[in-house]
C-alpha positions in Angstrom: 6.7 19.7 -31.1 6.4 16.0 -32.0 8.2 14.2 -29.1 9.2 10.5 -29.0 10.6 8.4 -26.2 12.3 5.2 -27.3 13.3 2.1 -25.3 14.1 -1.3 -26.7 15.0 -2.6 -23.2 12.8 -1.1 -20.5 9.2 -2.1 -19.6 6.5 0.1 -21.1 5.5 0.7 -17.5 8.9 1.8 -16.3 8.2 4.4 -13.7 10.9 6.9 -14.8 10.0 6.8 -18.5 6.2 6.3 -18.4 4.9 7.7 -15.1 7.4 10.5 -14.6 9.0 11.8 -17.8 6.3 11.1 -20.4 3.5 12.1 -18.0 5.2 15.5 -17.2 6.0 16.2 -20.9 2.5 15.3 -22.0 1.0 17.6 -19.4 3.0 20.4 -21.1 3.1 19.4 -24.8 0.2 17.0 -25.4 0.5 13.5 -26.9 3.9 11.8 -26.7 4.9 8.8 -28.7 6.6 5.9 -26.9 8.4 3.5 -29.3 9.0 0.3 -27.2 10.3 -3.2 -27.5 7.8 -4.3 -24.8 5.4 -6.4 -26.8 3.2 -6.6 -23.7 2.7 -2.9 -23.6 -0.8 -1.6 -23.0 -2.4 1.8 -23.2 -4.0 1.6 -19.8 -2.3 4.8 -18.7 -3.2 6.6 -21.9 -6.0 8.7 -20.5 -3.7 10.0 -17.9 -0.4 10.5 -19.7 -1.7 10.8 -23.3 0.9 8.4 -24.6 0.7 6.7 -28.0 2.4 3.3 -27.9 4.3 2.0 -30.9 5.4 -1.7 -30.4 8.4 -3.0 -32.2 9.0 -6.6 -33.1 10.8 -8.9 -32.1 10.6 -7.3 -28.7 13.0 -7.0 -25.8 13.2 -10.4 -24.1 16.0 -12.0 -26.2 19.2 -9.9 -25.9 20.7 -11.1 -29.2 17.5 -10.4 -31.3 16.9 -7.2 -29.4 20.4 -5.8 -30.3 20.3 -7.0 -33.9 16.7 -6.2 -34.8 14.6 -4.4 -32.2 17.0 -1.5 -31.6 17.5 -0.5 -35.3 13.8 -1.1 -36.0 12.9 1.3 -33.1 14.9 4.0 -34.8 13.4 3.5 -38.2 9.8 3.3 -36.8 10.5 6.5 -34.9 11.7 8.3 -38.1 8.4 7.6 -39.8 6.7 9.7 -37.2 8.7 12.8 -38.2 9.8 13.8 -34.7 11.3 17.0 -33.5 12.9 15.5 -30.4 13.8 11.8 -29.7 14.5 10.9 -26.1 16.6 7.6 -25.9 16.7 5.4 -22.8 19.2 2.6 -23.8 22.8 2.7 -24.8 22.3 0.2 -27.6 20.2 2.7 -29.4 23.2 5.1 -29.7 24.7 3.0 -32.5 21.8 4.0 -34.7 20.9 7.4 -33.3 23.2 9.3 -35.7 20.5 8.8 -38.3 18.3 11.3 -36.5 20.9 14.0 -37.0 20.7 13.5 -40.7 17.0 14.4 -40.6 17.4 17.4 -38.2 16.0 15.6 -35.2 17.3 16.6 -31.7 18.4 13.7 -29.5 18.2 13.5 -25.7 20.1 10.5 -24.2 18.8 9.5 -20.7 21.4 7.8 -18.6 19.5 5.5 -16.2 22.5 3.4 -15.0 26.3 3.4 -14.5 26.9 1.0 -17.3 30.6 0.8 -16.6 30.0 -0.8 -13.2 26.9 -2.7 -14.4 28.8 -4.5 -17.1 31.8 -5.1 -14.8 29.7 -7.4 -12.6 27.7 -9.3 -15.2 28.1 -13.0 -14.4 27.8 -14.1 -18.0 31.0 -12.2 -18.9 34.2 -14.1 -18.1 35.7 -12.7 -14.9 39.1 -11.7 -16.4 37.3 -9.7 -19.1 34.7 -7.8 -17.0 36.7 -4.8 -16.0 37.9 -4.2 -19.5 34.4 -4.8 -20.9 33.0 -2.2 -18.5 35.5 0.4 -19.5 35.0 -0.3 -23.2 31.2 0.1 -22.9 31.7 3.3 -21.0 34.1 4.7 -23.6 31.7 3.8 -26.5 28.7 5.2 -24.6 30.5 8.5 -23.9 31.7 8.9 -27.5 28.4 8.0 -29.2 26.4 10.3 -27.0 28.8 13.3 -27.0 26.8 15.3 -29.6 23.5 14.8 -27.9 21.7 16.4 -25.0 22.4 14.2 -22.0 20.5 13.8 -18.7 21.4 11.7 -15.7 19.3 9.9 -13.2 21.9 9.9 -10.4 24.2 12.6 -9.1 27.4 10.7 -9.2 27.0 10.0 -13.0 28.2 13.6 -13.4 31.8 12.3 -13.0 31.5 10.7 -16.4 29.1 13.2 -17.9 29.9 16.6 -16.4 27.9 18.4 -19.0 24.7 16.3 -18.4 21.5 17.8 -16.9 20.6 16.1 -13.6 17.0 14.9 -13.8 17.1 12.8 -10.7 14.9 9.8 -10.1 13.0 11.1 -7.2 9.5 9.7 -6.6 6.1 11.1 -7.5 4.8 12.2 -4.1 1.1 12.6 -5.0 0.1 9.1 -3.9 2.8 8.5 -1.3 2.6 11.4 1.2 -1.0 10.4 2.1 0.2 6.9 3.0 1.6 5.9 6.4 3.3 2.6 6.0 5.0 2.5 9.5 3.6 0.5 12.4 5.4 0.5 15.7 4.0 -2.9 16.6 5.0 -4.6 13.4 7.4 -7.5 13.1 7.9 -7.3 9.4 10.1 -5.1 7.3 9.4 -4.3 3.6 11.7 -4.4 0.6 10.3 -2.7 -2.5 12.2 -3.4 -5.7 13.5 -6.2 -7.9 14.7 -9.2 -6.0 18.1 -10.3 -7.3 21.4 -11.4 -5.7 23.1 -8.0 -6.1 20.0 -6.3 -4.7 20.1 -8.3 -1.5 17.8 -11.2 -2.3 20.0 -13.8 -0.6 20.8 -11.5 2.3 17.0 -11.1 3.0 16.6 -14.9 2.9 19.5 -15.4 5.2 18.1 -12.9 7.7 14.7 -14.6 7.6 16.3 -17.9 8.4 18.4 -16.3 11.2 15.7 -14.3 13.1 12.9 -15.7 15.1 11.6 -12.2 16.0 11.4 -10.4 12.6 11.0 -11.2 8.9 11.4 -9.3 5.6 8.9 -9.4 2.8 9.4 -8.2 -0.7 7.4 -6.6 -3.5 9.1 -6.5 -6.9 10.0 -8.7 -9.8 11.9 -11.9 -8.8 13.0 -14.4 -11.5 11.4 -17.8 -10.9 14.7 -19.6 -11.0 16.2 -17.3 -8.3 13.1 -17.7 -6.1 13.5 -21.4 -6.4 17.1 -20.9 -5.1 15.8 -18.8 -2.1 13.1 -21.4 -1.3 15.7 -24.2 -1.4 17.9 -22.1 1.0 15.0 -21.8 3.4 14.1 -25.5 3.1 17.6 -26.5 4.0 17.4 -24.4 7.2 13.8 -25.4 8.1 12.7 -21.8 7.8 10.0 -20.1 5.8 11.0 -18.8 2.4 10.9 -15.0 1.9 7.5 -13.9 0.8 7.7 -12.2 -2.6 4.9 -10.5 -4.5 6.2 -10.4 -8.1 7.6 -13.9 -8.9 8.1 -13.9 -12.6 6.4 -10.6 -13.4 6.9 -6.8 -13.2 5.1 -5.2 -10.3 3.3 -2.0 -11.2 4.0 1.0 -9.0 0.4 1.2 -8.1 0.6 -2.3 -6.5 3.7 -1.2 -4.6 1.7 1.7 -3.2 -1.0 -0.8 -2.1 1.7 -2.7 -0.1 2.9 0.5 1.5 -0.7 1.5 2.4 -1.2 -1.7 4.4 0.6 0.2 7.2 2.0 -3.0 8.6 5.8 -2.4 8.4 8.4 -1.6 11.0 11.0 -0.4 8.4 11.9 -0.3 4.8 15.0 -2.2 4.0 17.8 -2.3 1.3 20.4 -4.9 2.4 22.6 -4.8 -0.7 26.0 -6.5 -0.7 28.9 -4.2 -1.4 29.2 -3.8 -5.2 30.6 -1.0 -7.2 27.3 -0.6 -9.0 25.3 0.2 -6.0 27.5 1.6 -3.3 27.2 5.2 -4.6 23.6 5.1 -5.9 20.9 7.0 -4.0 18.2 4.4 -4.5 14.8 5.7 -5.4 13.3 3.3 -2.9 15.0 5.4 -0.1 12.9 8.4 -1.1 9.8 6.3 -1.4 10.4 4.9 2.1 10.8 8.5 3.4 7.6 9.7 1.7 5.5 6.9 3.3 7.1 7.4 6.7 9.1 4.2 6.9 12.3 4.3 8.9 15.1 2.8 6.8 17.5 0.0 7.5 20.2 -0.2 4.8 23.8 -1.3 4.1 26.4 1.0 5.6 27.9 2.4 2.4 29.3 6.0 3.0 26.9 7.6 0.5 23.9 5.7 2.1 25.0 6.6 5.6 25.2 10.3 4.7 21.7 10.2 3.2 20.1 8.0 5.9 21.8 8.3 9.3 23.1 11.9 8.9 19.5 13.0 8.1 18.1 11.0 10.9 15.7 8.7 8.9 17.2 5.3 9.6 20.0 3.0 10.6 22.8 1.6 8.5 24.3 -1.8 9.2 27.2 -3.9 7.7 26.0 -5.9 4.7 25.2 -9.5 5.7 25.4 -8.9 9.5 22.2 -10.6 10.6 22.8 -9.7 14.3 23.1 -6.0 13.4 20.0 -6.1 11.3 17.9 -7.7 14.0 19.3 -5.3 16.6 18.3 -2.3 14.4 14.8 -3.7 14.0 14.7 -4.4 17.8 15.8 -0.8 18.5 13.0 0.6 16.3 10.4 -1.4 18.1 11.7 -0.7 21.6 12.1 3.1 20.9 8.8 4.0 19.2 9.1 7.7 19.9 12.5 7.7 18.0 11.1 5.6 15.2 8.1 8.0 14.9 10.5 10.9 14.7 12.3 9.1 11.8 9.0 8.6 10.1 8.0 12.3 10.4 11.4 13.5 9.4 11.4 11.3 6.3 8.1 12.6 5.2 9.2 16.2 5.6 12.5 15.6 3.7 10.6 13.9 0.9 8.2 16.8 0.6 10.9 19.5 0.8 13.9 17.9 -1.1 13.1 14.7 -2.9 10.1 15.0 -5.2 9.8 14.2 -8.9 7.9 17.5 -9.2 11.2 19.4 -8.7 12.8 17.3 -11.4 9.9 17.7 -13.8 10.7 21.5 -14.0 14.3 20.7 -15.0 13.0 18.4 -17.7 10.6 21.0 -19.1 13.3 23.6 -19.0 15.6 21.4 -21.0 12.9 20.8 -23.7 12.2 24.5 -23.8 15.9 25.2 -24.3 16.0 22.7 -27.2 12.9 24.3 -28.8 14.4 27.7 -28.5 17.6 26.5 -30.1 15.6 24.8 -32.9 13.7 28.0 -33.6 16.9 30.1 -33.5 18.7 27.7 -35.8 
């Protein structure tokens, strides 16, 4: 089969697309094409995942030009490659994907996000219009993708897409289980992920200004303008700004593993404010923290409490409660035997329940089903 993955939006190094799905498919089927709007894309993983990069102008950075030009051009560039299966990763591609059906190409639509809640909290959309805009985007997405094979990255997306195949975004364990990131004598906690307001960027800065005993460091992309805001916040309170590795650039997963491997962390954190977009998501970073043996401190959303506290791998605290965050970190350091047990339990759960390897089998099964239906039809 000739297989293409297409994204006009995501980085060419996106872990779900490049390191998980494409790598797993290329291990089974050989070379995979990746049609991308990332003009900075490189082939540095090509020897491992056998991907053939096709870059599409004018790229992904300008939303307006991406929607008008990059998205349709991705589709037409893909058609020239005469694919059997096209795996789409962005809702804006759905507007053009019907063309594939005209040429007998099977389409898989990969739902990375809950776009209803994501659109509903975009600051650039007028507040009075956000809820309607979210519902409208959701309805269009559902309608346009209804004739395609659909996969979801999160369990709760099945409410909107009950027929979709769950290909959950669990981590690749190969390079994580050998790492021990936890240190009982540490005074720093680690956040791994993009640093934004709705992912707890300000909450981490507030905690660092509050606590004289502990601090939080981050590894993940942070927009320079937002980091300037965090630095100004710290200056006004005579505290050190949060240390971020990734100001203005996408941090490769291999670099995140390097941070884990320093073994200098008391906990892994996710101190997100309460938003509809995140309160039901099982963050991939939780499973990474488990795999590297980090006890978790996270916001006390019901889904997160069930995953973290009920399984004995961490502590959940009210969002924005600096005293509770400091108390949780203090408890981990003063109860090293309990923290060690959380560390061990996390590694075991990651190995037994939360690995990409288990999801790769689901992905291959889906592709085999598509191939069988093509041959039968």
